[in-house]
N, C-alpha and C positions, 0 to 999 in steps of 0.2 A: 173252518172247513174240516170235514171228517171223511177219511178214505179207509176202506178195507182193501188190503192188497194180499194176493197169494201167488205162489208158484208151486206147481205140482209136477213139473217135468222130470224130476230126478227122484231118488229114494227119499228125499227130504220134503216135508211140507214146510214151506217158508211162509209165514203169516205175519202181517204187520197192520197196525192201526195208526193213522195219522190223525191227530186230534188237536187242531188249532195250534200247530207248531211243535207238538210233542209227538214222538214216535215210540210206539210199543211193539216190540218184535218177539216172535215165538217161532222157534225151529224145532221140528219134531221128525225123527226118523220113522217113516211109516212103511216103507217097502211095499208089500202087497196089501196092507191094511188100509190104504187111503180111503177107499169108498166107504168104509165103515166109520172112519175117524174124522173125515173132513167137516161134515156139518156139525158134528158134536164139538169138535175143537173150535170152529168159528163161534158157536153159541157160547162156549165156555169163556173164550176170550172177551167177547162182547159183554157177557154178564159180569165178568171181573171188572171191567171198566165202566159198568153201569151204563151200557149203551144198548140200543135197539137197532135193528136194520133200518127202521124209519129215521133214525138219527143221521145216518150216513148220507153224504152228498155225492160220492163217487165210489165205484168199484174198479180195481185194477187187477189184471190177471196175466200171468205168464202164459205165453202161447206155445212154448216149445221152441225148437224141436227137442224131443226127449221121449220119455216113456209114453207109448200110445195111449195106454189106459190112464195114466196120470193126466195127460193133457185133456182127454175127453171128460174125465170126472171133474177136474178142476174148472174147466170152462163151462160145463153144463151146470155145475152148482152156482157159479157166479151169474150166468145167464138167467137161472131161475130166480136168484135173489133180485137181479136187476128187473126182470119182468114183474115179479110180484110187488116189488117196492117202488117201481118206476124210477130206478136209479141208472144213471149213465154209466157205460162200461168203457174201460181203456184196456186194450190188449197190447202186450209188450213181448217181444221175443225173449225167450229165456237166455239165449246167448248174449243179447244186449244187457240183460240183467247181470249175468254172471261176469261179463267184461268189466263191470263197474268195480269188481273186487280188485282191480289193478290200477285204480286211479293213482296217478302220481308216477307210474312207471314210464320212464323215458325210453321205452323199447317197443317193438312190435308185440301187441297183446293178442294171445291166442287162447281163448277158452276152448277146451276140447271135452266133449261129452261122450261117454261110451254109448254107441248106438247098437251094440250087439252085432252078431254075425261078422265079427272082425272089421267093423266099420266105426267111423268117428263122425260126430257132428261137430262142426267147428266154423269159425269165422275169424277174420283178421281185423284188428282195431289199432288205432293210434290215439294217444293223448293229444288234444289240441288246446288252444286258448279258450275254446268254447265247450270243452268237454271231450269225452271219448267219442271218436268218429269211426264208423264201420268203413273199412276200405276194401272189402270183398263181399261176395255173395254169401249167403248161408250155405254150407257145403256138407255133403255126405260123402266121405272119402275113406280110402284105406290108410293104414299106417304108412305104407310106402309112398302114397300120394302126398300125405302130410309132410313127410320127410323131405320130399322135393321142393316144398314150399317154405319150409322153416329157414328163417334168416339167422345169422349168427347173434344178433342183438334181438332176442325175443324173450318174452316171458310167457310160460305155458302153465296152465292149471285146469283142473277139472277131473272128473272121475275116470277119464280115459288113462290118467297116469297110473291108475291101478294096474293096467295091463302093459303100458309102454314106457314107464318111467326109466327102467334100466336101459332100454335101447336108446332113449333120448339122451341120457347122460353119456352113454358110450360114444354116439355119433355126433353130439353137439355139446362139447364141454363148456362152451361159453354161455349157454342158455340158462336162464333163471327159471326154476320151478318153484311155484308157491306151495306153502304147506297145505295139509288137508283141510283145515278150517276155512280155506278160501276156494275149495273145489265145488261149492254148491251156491245157488242164488241166495242172496240175502234180501230179506223183506224191505229193509230200509232203502235198498237200491231200487226196488220196485216203486216205492213211494217217491223217491227222488225223480225217477223217470216220468212217473205219472204226473207229478206236479208241473214238470216241464210241458208235458202234452196239454194239461189243462190250461196253463198260461197261454199256449199256442192255439187253443181251442180246437185241438185235434182229437175228437172223441169218436169212438168206433160206433157203428151201427149194431145194436144189441142182437139183432136177428141175423146179421150176415158175417160177423167176425167169426173166424175159424182157427183152429189150431194150425201150427206151421208143420205140415207134413212134408217130408223130403223123400222118404222111402217111396218106391213105386207102389202103385195101388195094390198090386197082387201080393206084395210083401205085407202091406197092412192087413189084407184079408187073412193071410196065413197067420199073422200075429194074433188076431182076434180069435181064431179057431184054436190055436195052440194053448 
């Protein structure tokens, strides 16, 4: 089985290839250059592994929440590959992918992504015998709203810490903050979640799967114009 997996919801392009048990992972900081780099990078990685799109069995894509442009570019690219190559697509929440960076933590797991406008994308997770389980909805909240929800035994990570790390340390001395290399989705985690979905035969409809938008529609429109 061969899978191409990407997440483009943050400033990093996380790209992975699963090839019959082997995982190849590539992470690239792209910021605003994603639209010009994504297709080129996918082709370069496939060429390096001597693979064609026709060799792939599945595509897996992070759906956000996160960067409006990143989510649209990533999903549109994967839909295009899926449509042209007749490949099934698996869409996965970027917060679910990010939460996998805390596997093994026996605390409340809180991935927190900077949503701009002094807002935060987050969700709450727990490690269970069957894997990490989401125990809240996907949320778009302020720092103060997040602080009301944080428990003493929590692990927090994600690029929202660029803004709120000091305040969290000051107000929650017992909370664990993961290092920066755990702040962004990892391609091997996309692949791990995709394999579970394939095993459960939970494949998305290529034409109806959408990014996970949480901002109100009027804010999304303003973001496109700005």
